C-alpha positions in Angstrom: 34.7 9.1 22.0 34.3 11.3 18.9 34.7 8.3 16.6 32.2 6.3 18.5 29.7 9.2 18.2 30.3 9.5 14.5 29.8 5.8 14.0 26.6 5.9 16.0 25.3 8.9 14.1 26.0 7.2 10.8 24.2 4.0 11.8 21.2 6.1 13.0 21.1 7.9 9.7 21.3 4.7 7.6 18.5 3.2 9.7 16.3 6.3 9.3 16.8 6.3 5.6 15.8 2.7 5.3 12.7 3.3 7.4 11.7 6.4 5.3 12.1 4.4 2.1 9.9 1.6 3.5 7.3 4.1 4.7 7.2 5.8 1.2 6.6 2.5 -0.5 3.9 1.6 2.0 2.3 4.9 1.6 2.3 4.5 -2.2 0.7 1.0 -1.9 -2.1 2.3 0.2 -2.7 5.9 -0.9 -5.7 5.2 -3.0 -7.3 3.0 -0.4 -6.6 5.5 2.3 -8.3 8.2 0.3 -11.3 6.0 -0.5 -11.9 4.5 2.9 -10.1 6.6 5.6 -9.8 10.1 4.2 -11.0 11.8 7.4 -8.8 9.8 9.7 -6.1 11.7 11.5 -2.7 10.0 11.2 -0.9 8.9 14.3 -1.6 6.5 17.1 -2.3 3.6 14.7 -5.6 5.1 13.6 -4.8 4.8 9.9 -3.8 1.2 10.2 -6.9 0.5 12.3 -9.1 2.1 9.7 -7.5 0.2 6.8 -7.7 -3.0 8.8 -11.5 -2.4 9.2 -11.7 -2.4 5.4 -9.1 -5.1 4.8 -11.2 -7.2 2.4 -11.9 -4.1 0.3 -8.3 -3.0 -0.1 -6.0 -3.6 -3.0 -3.8 -6.7 -2.6 -0.6 -4.5 -2.2 -2.3 -2.5 0.5 -3.6 -5.6 2.2 0.0 -6.8 2.5 1.1 -3.6 4.0 -1.7 -3.5 6.5 -1.1 -7.1 7.6 2.6 -6.4 8.0 1.9 -3.3 10.2 -1.0 -4.6 12.3 -0.3 -5.6 15.8 -0.9 -9.2 16.8 
């Protein structure tokens, strides 16, 4: 049981680290666009992605790619 818990914990940590790295890269790709178009938007609930989606044609190509990858549908 203890070994199974350790393996599960390790797998969870590796998955979290991968997700954090991806989020940091996405944040970097869209930081300037967020500040320009969505500065007053409160993060959470998909509000930032929605705001950036509303300005999709005005975003940098790197941020457009991130928004398209994170948009539902």
